[in-house]
Each structure stands twice: as C-alpha cells, then as structure tokens.
N, CA, C, O and the ligand as a Tripos MOL2 file, in Angstrom:
@<TRIPOS>MOLECULE
protein
  261   259    66     0     0
PROTEIN
NO_CHARGES

@<TRIPOS>ATOM
      1 N          84.1030   59.8050 -143.7070 N.3       1 MET1
      2 CA         83.8620   59.3370 -142.3930 C.3       1 MET1
      3 C          82.8410   60.1920 -141.6140 C.2       1 MET1
      4 O          82.2650   59.7800 -140.6070 O.2       1 MET1
      5 N          82.6560   61.4520 -142.1710 N.am      2 ALA2
      6 CA         81.7460   62.3050 -141.4930 C.3       2 ALA2
      7 C          80.3210   61.7580 -141.4770 C.2       2 ALA2
      8 O          79.5990   61.8640 -140.4850 O.2       2 ALA2
      9 N          79.9330   61.1500 -142.6490 N.am      3 LYS3
     10 CA         78.5860   60.5400 -142.6920 C.3       3 LYS3
     11 C          78.4270   59.5040 -141.6830 C.2       3 LYS3
     12 O          77.4650   59.4950 -140.9160 O.2       3 LYS3
     13 N          79.4070   58.5820 -141.6680 N.am      4 GLN4
     14 CA         79.3630   57.5020 -140.7370 C.3       4 GLN4
     15 C          79.1800   57.8470 -139.3370 C.2       4 GLN4
     16 O          78.4180   57.2390 -138.5850 O.2       4 GLN4
     17 N          79.9970   58.9730 -138.9660 N.am      5 GLN5
     18 CA         79.8880   59.5430 -137.6310 C.3       5 GLN5
     19 C          78.5480   60.0270 -137.2680 C.2       5 GLN5
     20 O          78.0910   59.8260 -136.1430 O.2       5 GLN5
     21 N          77.9030   60.6610 -138.1860 N.am      6 SER6
     22 CA         76.5890   61.3300 -137.9450 C.3       6 SER6
     23 C          75.5320   60.1520 -137.8410 C.2       6 SER6
     24 O          74.5750   60.2100 -137.0690 O.2       6 SER6
     25 N          75.7770   59.1000 -138.6650 N.am      7 PHE7
     26 CA         74.7940   58.0000 -138.6190 C.3       7 PHE7
     27 C          74.9050   57.3140 -137.2510 C.2       7 PHE7
     28 O          73.9190   56.9720 -136.5980 O.2       7 PHE7
     29 N          76.1360   57.1420 -136.8770 N.am      8 ALA8
     30 CA         76.3290   56.5140 -135.4690 C.3       8 ALA8
     31 C          75.7070   57.3280 -134.4260 C.2       8 ALA8
     32 O          75.0370   56.7920 -133.5450 O.2       8 ALA8
     33 N          75.9020   58.6720 -134.4780 N.am      9 ASP9
     34 CA         75.2650   59.5310 -133.5520 C.3       9 ASP9
     35 C          73.7460   59.4150 -133.4670 C.2       9 ASP9
     36 O          73.1440   59.3810 -132.3940 O.2       9 ASP9
     37 N          73.1370   59.3530 -134.7190 N.am     10 LYS10
     38 CA         71.7410   59.2710 -134.8150 C.3      10 LYS10
     39 C          71.3090   57.9940 -134.2670 C.2      10 LYS10
     40 O          70.3410   57.9520 -133.5070 O.2      10 LYS10
     41 N          71.9610   56.9410 -134.6010 N.am     11 ALA11
     42 CA         71.5870   55.6020 -134.1390 C.3      11 ALA11
     43 C          71.6320   55.5420 -132.6150 C.2      11 ALA11
     44 O          70.7200   55.0200 -131.9730 O.2      11 ALA11
     45 N          72.7250   56.0930 -132.0390 N.am     12 ALA12
     46 CA         72.8700   56.1290 -130.6210 C.3      12 ALA12
     47 C          71.7210   56.9800 -129.9530 C.2      12 ALA12
     48 O          71.2150   56.6320 -128.8850 O.2      12 ALA12
     49 N          71.3680   58.0190 -130.5790 N.am     13 LYS13
     50 CA         70.3080   58.9020 -129.9850 C.3      13 LYS13
     51 C          69.0440   58.1730 -130.0680 C.2      13 LYS13
     52 O          68.2650   58.2350 -129.1170 O.2      13 LYS13
     53 N          68.7480   57.4560 -131.1590 N.am     14 ALA14
     54 CA         67.4910   56.7350 -131.3490 C.3      14 ALA14
     55 C          67.4320   55.5810 -130.3390 C.2      14 ALA14
     56 O          66.3860   55.2450 -129.7830 O.2      14 ALA14
     57 N          68.5530   55.0320 -130.1490 N.am     15 ALA15
     58 CA         68.6090   53.8380 -129.1560 C.3      15 ALA15
     59 C          68.2680   54.3510 -127.7520 C.2      15 ALA15
     60 O          67.5450   53.7400 -126.9650 O.2      15 ALA15
     61 N          68.8610   55.5390 -127.5090 N.am     16 GLN16
     62 CA         68.5760   56.1060 -126.0970 C.3      16 GLN16
     63 C          67.1220   56.4990 -125.9710 C.2      16 GLN16
     64 O          66.5160   56.2910 -124.9200 O.2      16 GLN16
     65 N          66.5450   57.0670 -127.0310 N.am     17 MET17
     66 CA         65.1210   57.5370 -126.8790 C.3      17 MET17
     67 C          64.2010   56.3220 -126.8210 C.2      17 MET17
     68 O          63.3160   56.2670 -125.9670 O.2      17 MET17
     69 N          64.3940   55.3210 -127.7360 N.am     18 LYS18
     70 CA         63.4880   54.1910 -127.8050 C.3      18 LYS18
     71 C          63.7430   53.1350 -126.6850 C.2      18 LYS18
     72 O          62.8140   52.5250 -126.1560 O.2      18 LYS18
     73 N          65.0650   52.9500 -126.3520 N.am     19 GLY19
     74 CA         65.4290   51.8460 -125.4700 C.3      19 GLY19
     75 C          65.3000   52.2480 -124.0300 C.2      19 GLY19
     76 O          66.2710   52.2360 -123.2740 O.2      19 GLY19
     77 N          64.0720   52.6100 -123.6490 N.am     20 ALA20
     78 CA         63.9180   52.8300 -122.1600 C.3      20 ALA20
     79 C          64.1060   51.5990 -121.4030 C.2      20 ALA20
     80 O          63.5490   50.5610 -121.7580 O.2      20 ALA20
     81 N          64.8550   51.6580 -120.3870 N.am     21 LYS21
     82 CA         65.0970   50.5120 -119.5580 C.3      21 LYS21
     83 C          64.1070   50.4750 -118.3460 C.2      21 LYS21
     84 O          63.6970   51.4820 -117.7690 O.2      21 LYS21
     85 N          63.8030   49.2870 -118.0590 N.am     22 CYS22
     86 CA         63.0010   49.0960 -116.7910 C.3      22 CYS22
     87 C          63.8980   49.3160 -115.5670 C.2      22 CYS22
     88 O          64.9310   48.6600 -115.4370 O.2      22 CYS22
     89 N          63.5310   50.1910 -114.7080 N.am     23 PRO23
     90 CA         64.3750   50.4590 -113.5200 C.3      23 PRO23
     91 C          64.3940   49.1990 -112.5500 C.2      23 PRO23
     92 O          65.2510   49.0930 -111.6720 O.2      23 PRO23
     93 N          63.4040   48.2530 -112.7560 N.am     24 VAL24
     94 CA         63.2920   47.0970 -111.8810 C.3      24 VAL24
     95 C          64.2830   46.0130 -112.3270 C.2      24 VAL24
     96 O          65.1620   45.5890 -111.5770 O.2      24 VAL24
     97 N          64.0930   45.5760 -113.6140 N.am     25 CYS25
     98 CA         64.8680   44.3700 -114.0690 C.3      25 CYS25
     99 C          65.9400   44.8130 -115.0090 C.2      25 CYS25
    100 O          66.7780   43.9820 -115.3580 O.2      25 CYS25
    101 N          66.0010   46.0690 -115.4670 N.am     26 GLY26
    102 CA         67.1440   46.4940 -116.3450 C.3      26 GLY26
    103 C          66.9660   46.0380 -117.7470 C.2      26 GLY26
    104 O          67.8780   46.2200 -118.5530 O.2      26 GLY26
    105 N          65.8060   45.4300 -118.1130 N.am     27 THR27
    106 CA         65.6220   45.0440 -119.4820 C.3      27 THR27
    107 C          65.1200   46.2480 -120.3330 C.2      27 THR27
    108 O          64.3630   47.1020 -119.8710 O.2      27 THR27
    109 N          65.5580   46.2560 -121.5130 N.am     28 ILE28
    110 CA         64.9570   47.3140 -122.4190 C.3      28 ILE28
    111 C          63.5080   47.0000 -122.8210 C.2      28 ILE28
    112 O          63.2040   45.9140 -123.3150 O.2      28 ILE28
    113 N          62.6730   47.9270 -122.6070 N.am     29 PHE29
    114 CA         61.2660   47.7470 -122.9260 C.3      29 PHE29
    115 C          61.0770   47.4900 -124.4300 C.2      29 PHE29
    116 O          61.6370   48.1620 -125.2960 O.2      29 PHE29
    117 N          60.2540   46.4780 -124.6680 N.am     30 GLN30
    118 CA         59.7740   46.1210 -126.0300 C.3      30 GLN30
    119 C          58.4250   46.5770 -126.2020 C.2      30 GLN30
    120 O          57.5280   46.0890 -125.5150 O.2      30 GLN30
    121 N          58.1830   47.5270 -127.1100 N.am     31 PRO31
    122 CA         56.7160   47.9980 -127.3830 C.3      31 PRO31
    123 C          55.9650   46.9140 -128.0140 C.2      31 PRO31
    124 O          56.4340   46.2940 -128.9680 O.2      31 PRO31
    125 N          54.7920   46.6570 -127.5060 N.am     32 LEU32
    126 CA         53.9220   45.5420 -128.0560 C.3      32 LEU32
    127 C          52.5440   46.0700 -128.1540 C.2      32 LEU32
    128 O          52.0370   46.7460 -127.2590 O.2      32 LEU32
    129 N          51.9190   45.7380 -129.3010 N.am     33 LEU33
    130 CA         50.5190   46.2220 -129.5190 C.3      33 LEU33
    131 C          49.6490   44.9500 -129.2060 C.2      33 LEU33
    132 O          49.7830   43.8940 -129.8240 O.2      33 LEU33
    133 N          48.7850   45.1390 -128.2340 N.am     34 THR34
    134 CA         47.9330   44.0490 -127.8620 C.3      34 THR34
    135 C          46.4830   44.4870 -128.2090 C.2      34 THR34
    136 O          46.0890   45.6430 -128.0590 O.2      34 THR34
    137 N          45.7380   43.4910 -128.6750 N.am     35 VAL35
    138 CA         44.3480   43.8130 -128.9950 C.3      35 VAL35
    139 C          43.3670   42.8990 -128.1370 C.2      35 VAL35
    140 O          43.4820   41.6730 -128.1510 O.2      35 VAL35
    141 N          42.4450   43.5250 -127.4260 N.am     36 SER36
    142 CA         41.5710   42.7350 -126.6490 C.3      36 SER36
    143 C          40.1250   43.0700 -127.1390 C.2      36 SER36
    144 O          39.8190   44.2080 -127.4960 O.2      36 SER36
    145 N          39.3010   42.0770 -127.1390 N.am     37 SER37
    146 CA         37.9180   42.3070 -127.5770 C.3      37 SER37
    147 C          36.9730   42.3700 -126.4400 C.2      37 SER37
    148 O          37.0980   41.5450 -125.5350 O.2      37 SER37
    149 N          36.0260   43.2760 -126.3940 N.am     38 GLU38
    150 CA         35.0720   43.4170 -125.3410 C.3      38 GLU38
    151 C          33.7260   43.5370 -125.9950 C.2      38 GLU38
    152 O          33.5320   44.3490 -126.9000 O.2      38 GLU38
    153 N          32.7720   42.7080 -125.5260 N.am     39 PRO39
    154 CA         31.4300   42.8970 -125.9640 C.3      39 PRO39
    155 C          30.8280   44.2120 -125.3870 C.2      39 PRO39
    156 O          30.8000   44.4600 -124.1820 O.2      39 PRO39
    157 N          30.3680   44.9990 -126.3250 N.am     40 SER40
    158 CA         29.7210   46.2590 -125.9150 C.3      40 SER40
    159 C          28.3330   45.9220 -125.2000 C.2      40 SER40
    160 O          27.5400   45.0920 -125.6450 O.2      40 SER40
    161 N          28.1500   46.6270 -124.1020 N.am     41 LYS41
    162 CA         26.9330   46.4320 -123.3410 C.3      41 LYS41
    163 C          25.7080   47.0400 -124.0190 C.2      41 LYS41
    164 O          24.5930   46.5350 -123.8920 O.2      41 LYS41
    165 N          25.9280   48.0670 -124.6970 N.am     42 THR42
    166 CA         24.7440   48.8050 -125.2730 C.3      42 THR42
    167 C          24.2950   48.2180 -126.6110 C.2      42 THR42
    168 O          23.1060   48.0110 -126.8540 O.2      42 THR42
    169 N          25.3290   47.9420 -127.5130 N.am     43 SER43
    170 CA         24.8570   47.4870 -128.8750 C.3      43 SER43
    171 C          24.9990   45.9510 -129.0450 C.2      43 SER43
    172 O          24.4930   45.3970 -130.0210 O.2      43 SER43
    173 N          25.6630   45.2820 -128.1310 N.am     44 GLY44
    174 CA         25.7750   43.8440 -128.2790 C.3      44 GLY44
    175 C          26.9560   43.4380 -129.2800 C.2      44 GLY44
    176 O          27.3250   42.2670 -129.3700 O.2      44 GLY44
    177 N          27.4750   44.3820 -129.9610 N.am     45 SER45
    178 CA         28.5700   44.0800 -130.8670 C.3      45 SER45
    179 C          29.9640   44.0150 -130.0960 C.2      45 SER45
    180 O          30.0920   44.4080 -128.9360 O.2      45 SER45
    181 N          30.9360   43.5080 -130.8190 N.am     46 VAL46
    182 CA         32.1430   43.3300 -130.0880 C.3      46 VAL46
    183 C          33.1100   44.5440 -130.4250 C.2      46 VAL46
    184 O          33.3230   44.9180 -131.5780 O.2      46 VAL46
    185 N          33.6470   45.0930 -129.3420 N.am     47 LYS47
    186 CA         34.5170   46.2900 -129.4250 C.3      47 LYS47
    187 C          35.9630   45.8020 -129.3870 C.2      47 LYS47
    188 O          36.2800   44.9550 -128.5520 O.2      47 LYS47
    189 N          36.8310   46.2770 -130.2230 N.am     48 PHE48
    190 CA         38.2480   45.9480 -130.1090 C.3      48 PHE48
    191 C          39.0440   47.0550 -129.5300 C.2      48 PHE48
    192 O          39.0120   48.1800 -130.0270 O.2      48 PHE48
    193 N          39.7090   46.7800 -128.5580 N.am     49 ASN49
    194 CA         40.6290   47.7850 -127.8860 C.3      49 ASN49
    195 C          42.1230   47.5300 -128.1770 C.2      49 ASN49
    196 O          42.6580   46.4680 -127.8600 O.2      49 ASN49
    197 N          42.7660   48.5160 -128.7770 N.am     50 GLU50
    198 CA         44.1790   48.3960 -129.0250 C.3      50 GLU50
    199 C          44.8950   49.0370 -127.9190 C.2      50 GLU50
    200 O          44.5430   50.0990 -127.4050 O.2      50 GLU50
    201 N          45.9730   48.3050 -127.5580 N.am     51 ARG51
    202 CA         46.6940   48.9090 -126.3610 C.3      51 ARG51
    203 C          48.1170   48.7370 -126.6000 C.2      51 ARG51
    204 O          48.5110   47.6550 -127.0360 O.2      51 ARG51
    205 N          48.9140   49.6590 -126.3700 N.am     52 ARG52
    206 CA         50.3810   49.5970 -126.4570 C.3      52 ARG52
    207 C          50.9680   49.3330 -125.0500 C.2      52 ARG52
    208 O          50.7460   50.0920 -124.1060 O.2      52 ARG52
    209 N          51.7210   48.2280 -124.9570 N.am     53 VAL53
    210 CA         52.3280   48.0020 -123.7160 C.3      53 VAL53
    211 C          53.7740   47.8760 -123.8270 C.2      53 VAL53
    212 O          54.2890   47.4710 -124.8690 O.2      53 VAL53
    213 N          54.4840   48.2190 -122.7510 N.am     54 GLN54
    214 CA         55.9600   48.1320 -122.7820 C.3      54 GLN54
    215 C          56.2810   46.8540 -122.0400 C.2      54 GLN54
    216 O          55.9660   46.6890 -120.8620 O.2      54 GLN54
    217 N          56.9350   45.9360 -122.7890 N.am     55 VAL55
    218 CA         57.1080   44.6050 -122.1930 C.3      55 VAL55
    219 C          58.6360   44.5860 -121.6800 C.2      55 VAL55
    220 O          59.5500   45.0060 -122.3910 O.2      55 VAL55
    221 N          58.8220   44.1030 -120.4830 N.am     56 CYS56
    222 CA         60.1160   43.8260 -119.9230 C.3      56 CYS56
    223 C          59.9600   42.5040 -119.1770 C.2      56 CYS56
    224 O          58.9070   41.8700 -119.2390 O.2      56 CYS56
    225 N          61.0080   42.0950 -118.4730 N.am     57 LYS57
    226 CA         61.0700   40.8360 -117.7650 C.3      57 LYS57
    227 C          60.0160   40.7930 -116.7130 C.2      57 LYS57
    228 O          59.5240   39.7120 -116.3880 O.2      57 LYS57
    229 N          59.6130   42.0100 -116.1190 N.am     58 CYS58
    230 CA         58.6910   41.9830 -114.9920 C.3      58 CYS58
    231 C          57.2030   41.5730 -115.4570 C.2      58 CYS58
    232 O          56.4160   40.9810 -114.7180 O.2      58 CYS58
    233 N          56.9330   41.9480 -116.7180 N.am     59 ASN59
    234 CA         55.4610   41.5520 -117.1110 C.3      59 ASN59
    235 C          55.4570   40.6440 -118.3780 C.2      59 ASN59
    236 O          54.3690   40.3260 -118.8580 O.2      59 ASN59
    237 N          56.5640   40.2290 -118.9180 N.am     60 GLU60
    238 CA         56.4270   39.4230 -120.1170 C.3      60 GLU60
    239 C          55.6890   38.1280 -119.8510 C.2      60 GLU60
    240 O          54.9630   37.6630 -120.7300 O.2      60 GLU60
    241 N          55.8340   37.5360 -118.7100 N.am     61 LYS61
    242 CA         55.1250   36.2570 -118.4790 C.3      61 LYS61
    243 C          53.6060   36.5410 -118.4750 C.2      61 LYS61
    244 O          52.8500   35.7700 -119.0670 O.2      61 LYS61
    245 N          53.1450   37.6200 -117.8270 N.am     62 ALA62
    246 CA         51.7360   37.8290 -117.7530 C.3      62 ALA62
    247 C          51.1400   38.1360 -119.1250 C.2      62 ALA62
    248 O          49.9660   37.8730 -119.3840 O.2      62 ALA62
    249 N          52.0290   38.7340 -120.0510 N.am     63 ILE63
    250 CA         51.5050   39.1620 -121.3220 C.3      63 ILE63
    251 C          51.5150   37.9620 -122.3180 C.2      63 ILE63
    252 O          50.6030   37.7930 -123.1270 O.2      63 ILE63
    253 N          52.5460   37.1780 -122.2210 N.am     64 TYR64
    254 CA         52.7680   36.1380 -123.2260 C.3      64 TYR64
    255 C          52.1710   34.7700 -122.8610 C.2      64 TYR64
    256 O          52.3200   33.8080 -123.6150 O.2      64 TYR64
    257 N          51.5180   34.6890 -121.7430 N.am     65 ASN65
    258 CA         51.0450   33.3790 -121.2990 C.3      65 ASN65
    259 C          49.7910   32.9650 -122.1060 C.2      65 ASN65
    260 O          49.2390   31.8880 -121.8810 O.2      65 ASN65
    261 ZN         61.0540   45.1040 -115.6400 Zn       66 ZN66
@<TRIPOS>BOND
     1     1     2 1
     2     2     3 1
     3     3     4 2
     4     3     5 am
     5     5     6 1
     6     6     7 1
     7     7     8 2
     8     7     9 am
     9     9    10 1
    10    10    11 1
    11    11    12 2
    12    11    13 am
    13    13    14 1
    14    14    15 1
    15    15    16 2
    16    15    17 am
    17    17    18 1
    18    18    19 1
    19    19    20 2
    20    19    21 am
    21    21    22 1
    22    22    23 1
    23    23    24 2
    24    23    25 am
    25    25    26 1
    26    26    27 1
    27    27    28 2
    28    27    29 am
    29    29    30 1
    30    30    31 1
    31    31    32 2
    32    31    33 am
    33    33    34 1
    34    34    35 1
    35    35    36 2
    36    35    37 am
    37    37    38 1
    38    38    39 1
    39    39    40 2
    40    39    41 am
    41    41    42 1
    42    42    43 1
    43    43    44 2
    44    43    45 am
    45    45    46 1
    46    46    47 1
    47    47    48 2
    48    47    49 am
    49    49    50 1
    50    50    51 1
    51    51    52 2
    52    51    53 am
    53    53    54 1
    54    54    55 1
    55    55    56 2
    56    55    57 am
    57    57    58 1
    58    58    59 1
    59    59    60 2
    60    59    61 am
    61    61    62 1
    62    62    63 1
    63    63    64 2
    64    63    65 am
    65    65    66 1
    66    66    67 1
    67    67    68 2
    68    67    69 am
    69    69    70 1
    70    70    71 1
    71    71    72 2
    72    71    73 am
    73    73    74 1
    74    74    75 1
    75    75    76 2
    76    75    77 am
    77    77    78 1
    78    78    79 1
    79    79    80 2
    80    79    81 am
    81    81    82 1
    82    82    83 1
    83    83    84 2
    84    83    85 am
    85    85    86 1
    86    86    87 1
    87    87    88 2
    88    87    89 am
    89    89    90 1
    90    90    91 1
    91    91    92 2
    92    91    93 am
    93    93    94 1
    94    94    95 1
    95    95    96 2
    96    95    97 am
    97    97    98 1
    98    98    99 1
    99    99   100 2
   100    99   101 am
   101   101   102 1
   102   102   103 1
   103   103   104 2
   104   103   105 am
   105   105   106 1
   106   106   107 1
   107   107   108 2
   108   107   109 am
   109   109   110 1
   110   110   111 1
   111   111   112 2
   112   111   113 am
   113   113   114 1
   114   114   115 1
   115   115   116 2
   116   115   117 am
   117   117   118 1
   118   118   119 1
   119   119   120 2
   120   119   121 am
   121   121   122 1
   122   122   123 1
   123   123   124 2
   124   123   125 am
   125   125   126 1
   126   126   127 1
   127   127   128 2
   128   127   129 am
   129   129   130 1
   130   130   131 1
   131   131   132 2
   132   131   133 am
   133   133   134 1
   134   134   135 1
   135   135   136 2
   136   135   137 am
   137   137   138 1
   138   138   139 1
   139   139   140 2
   140   139   141 am
   141   141   142 1
   142   142   143 1
   143   143   144 2
   144   143   145 am
   145   145   146 1
   146   146   147 1
   147   147   148 2
   148   147   149 am
   149   149   150 1
   150   150   151 1
   151   151   152 2
   152   151   153 am
   153   153   154 1
   154   154   155 1
   155   155   156 2
   156   155   157 am
   157   157   158 1
   158   158   159 1
   159   159   160 2
   160   159   161 am
   161   161   162 1
   162   162   163 1
   163   163   164 2
   164   163   165 am
   165   165   166 1
   166   166   167 1
   167   167   168 2
   168   167   169 am
   169   169   170 1
   170   170   171 1
   171   171   172 2
   172   171   173 am
   173   173   174 1
   174   174   175 1
   175   175   176 2
   176   175   177 am
   177   177   178 1
   178   178   179 1
   179   179   180 2
   180   179   181 am
   181   181   182 1
   182   182   183 1
   183   183   184 2
   184   183   185 am
   185   185   186 1
   186   186   187 1
   187   187   188 2
   188   187   189 am
   189   189   190 1
   190   190   191 1
   191   191   192 2
   192   191   193 am
   193   193   194 1
   194   194   195 1
   195   195   196 2
   196   195   197 am
   197   197   198 1
   198   198   199 1
   199   199   200 2
   200   199   201 am
   201   201   202 1
   202   202   203 1
   203   203   204 2
   204   203   205 am
   205   205   206 1
   206   206   207 1
   207   207   208 2
   208   207   209 am
   209   209   210 1
   210   210   211 1
   211   211   212 2
   212   211   213 am
   213   213   214 1
   214   214   215 1
   215   215   216 2
   216   215   217 am
   217   217   218 1
   218   218   219 1
   219   219   220 2
   220   219   221 am
   221   221   222 1
   222   222   223 1
   223   223   224 2
   224   223   225 am
   225   225   226 1
   226   226   227 1
   227   227   228 2
   228   227   229 am
   229   229   230 1
   230   230   231 1
   231   231   232 2
   232   231   233 am
   233   233   234 1
   234   234   235 1
   235   235   236 2
   236   235   237 am
   237   237   238 1
   238   238   239 1
   239   239   240 2
   240   239   241 am
   241   241   242 1
   242   242   243 1
   243   243   244 2
   244   243   245 am
   245   245   246 1
   246   246   247 1
   247   247   248 2
   248   247   249 am
   249   249   250 1
   250   250   251 1
   251   251   252 2
   252   251   253 am
   253   253   254 1
   254   254   255 1
   255   255   256 2
   256   255   257 am
   257   257   258 1
   258   258   259 1
   259   259   260 2
@<TRIPOS>SUBSTRUCTURE
     1 MET1         2 RESIDUE 1 A MET
     2 ALA2         6 RESIDUE 1 A ALA
     3 LYS3        10 RESIDUE 1 A LYS
     4 GLN4        14 RESIDUE 1 A GLN
     5 GLN5        18 RESIDUE 1 A GLN
     6 SER6        22 RESIDUE 1 A SER
     7 PHE7        26 RESIDUE 1 A PHE
     8 ALA8        30 RESIDUE 1 A ALA
     9 ASP9        34 RESIDUE 1 A ASP
    10 LYS10       38 RESIDUE 1 A LYS
    11 ALA11       42 RESIDUE 1 A ALA
    12 ALA12       46 RESIDUE 1 A ALA
    13 LYS13       50 RESIDUE 1 A LYS
    14 ALA14       54 RESIDUE 1 A ALA
    15 ALA15       58 RESIDUE 1 A ALA
    16 GLN16       62 RESIDUE 1 A GLN
    17 MET17       66 RESIDUE 1 A MET
    18 LYS18       70 RESIDUE 1 A LYS
    19 GLY19       74 RESIDUE 1 A GLY
    20 ALA20       78 RESIDUE 1 A ALA
    21 LYS21       82 RESIDUE 1 A LYS
    22 CYS22       86 RESIDUE 1 A CYS
    23 PRO23       90 RESIDUE 1 A PRO
    24 VAL24       94 RESIDUE 1 A VAL
    25 CYS25       98 RESIDUE 1 A CYS
    26 GLY26      102 RESIDUE 1 A GLY
    27 THR27      106 RESIDUE 1 A THR
    28 ILE28      110 RESIDUE 1 A ILE
    29 PHE29      114 RESIDUE 1 A PHE
    30 GLN30      118 RESIDUE 1 A GLN
    31 PRO31      122 RESIDUE 1 A PRO
    32 LEU32      126 RESIDUE 1 A LEU
    33 LEU33      130 RESIDUE 1 A LEU
    34 THR34      134 RESIDUE 1 A THR
    35 VAL35      138 RESIDUE 1 A VAL
    36 SER36      142 RESIDUE 1 A SER
    37 SER37      146 RESIDUE 1 A SER
    38 GLU38      150 RESIDUE 1 A GLU
    39 PRO39      154 RESIDUE 1 A PRO
    40 SER40      158 RESIDUE 1 A SER
    41 LYS41      162 RESIDUE 1 A LYS
    42 THR42      166 RESIDUE 1 A THR
    43 SER43      170 RESIDUE 1 A SER
    44 GLY44      174 RESIDUE 1 A GLY
    45 SER45      178 RESIDUE 1 A SER
    46 VAL46      182 RESIDUE 1 A VAL
    47 LYS47      186 RESIDUE 1 A LYS
    48 PHE48      190 RESIDUE 1 A PHE
    49 ASN49      194 RESIDUE 1 A ASN
    50 GLU50      198 RESIDUE 1 A GLU
    51 ARG51      202 RESIDUE 1 A ARG
    52 ARG52      206 RESIDUE 1 A ARG
    53 VAL53      210 RESIDUE 1 A VAL
    54 GLN54      214 RESIDUE 1 A GLN
    55 VAL55      218 RESIDUE 1 A VAL
    56 CYS56      222 RESIDUE 1 A CYS
    57 LYS57      226 RESIDUE 1 A LYS
    58 CYS58      230 RESIDUE 1 A CYS
    59 ASN59      234 RESIDUE 1 A ASN
    60 GLU60      238 RESIDUE 1 A GLU
    61 LYS61      242 RESIDUE 1 A LYS
    62 ALA62      246 RESIDUE 1 A ALA
    63 ILE63      250 RESIDUE 1 A ILE
    64 TYR64      254 RESIDUE 1 A TYR
    65 ASN65      258 RESIDUE 1 A ASN
    66 ZN66       261 GROUP 0 **** ****
C-alpha cells in the first residue's frame, strides 16, 4: 500500500501544480496552444506565432468562437 500512497500523493501534488484555478470563475485553467499567422512586413512571408493560453470560463468563448 506504500506505493499506492505515494502515487496518490504525487497525483495530488501534480493536480495542485497544474490545476491552477481562475480566481474569477473558479474553473481550472486548461492550457491551450494557439497558433496565429501574421504576414511579415519586411519579407512578405507569413510568420506563425505560437502562444500558450490558459482557458477558463472567462475567456473560453473568446478563444473558441
Ligand atoms: Zn475565469
């Protein structure tokens, strides 16, 4: 049972670290990788920007629309 206990502890710790809650709506943030393309002014080629956003109920509609 010692192993099970430590696994539960680790899982609980991981959940605490990853599961940051939004102080406004109380939803646990879901990390989401968004990619936006921007035409570069200098070269004329398209540049891709990767951005990590934390999604909660406050901004999910703006992100998923
Ligand atoms: Zn929120």
